[in-house]
N, C-alpha and C positions, 0 to 999 in steps of 0.2 A: 366482726368479719373473721370468719374461720378459714384460713388458708388451706386447710386439709380438704375442705369440700370443693375448693376451686382448682385443685391440682389437676384433676381430670380434664377440665375445660382448657387449661393452659396447654396440656399435652395435645389435645385435639386440634387447637388452633395452630400450634407449632407444626404438627404433621400436615395440616391443610396448606400452610404457607410453604412448607418444604416441597410438597407435591406440586403446588402452583409454580414455584421457582424452577424446579427441575423440568416441568412441562414447557415452560417458557424458554428455557435454555435449549431443550431439544428442538423446539420449533424454530428458534432463531438459528441454530447451527444447521438445520436442514435447509432453511431459506438461503443461508450463506453458500452452502454447497450447490444448491439448485441454480442460483443466479451467478455463481462463480465470482462473488464480490471480492474475495481476497486475491484471486488471480488478476482481476482488473486493477486492483489497487497496487499490486506489486509489479505486474507486467506492463501496464500502460505507460507509466513514466519512464520505464527502463529503455524504451526505444530511443527517446530523445536523449537520455543520459548516456547511452552508449555512443551516440554521435558526438556528444560533448567530450567524452573520454577519448575517443579515437582521433577526432579532428579539431576539437576546440570550438565547435559550432553547435548550437542547440537546435538540432534537427535530426532526422533519421540518418543512419550511417551512410546510405547511398548518396543522399543530397549533401551531407556534411563533407564527404570526401572531396567533392569538387570545389567546395568553398574554403578548403584549408589554405592557409597562407602560402605554402610551398607550391601550390598549383597555379598561382598567378604568373603571367608572363612578364617578367621584370628584366630590365636591362640595367645592370649595375656594374660598376667598375671599382676595383680596389685601388686603382691608381687615381689620386685626387686631381691630376693634371688632365685627365681625359674628360 
């Protein structure tokens, strides 16, 4: 087996694999941009998380605000005799 004769074939195969890899990467990045997949992954859960951060309830902020504990009508007394 003479490696000198096969050096050209290895180079051609490496170039073909590189071109295929770059083409696949360009296609995948275009698809991500077109479908806005990253925006959905980042923005979708943020709505519920912002409600949790603001009010402690896992819901959108408008719904969570009304369900926060300080919005309940409570009658409490600090005097234990009452």
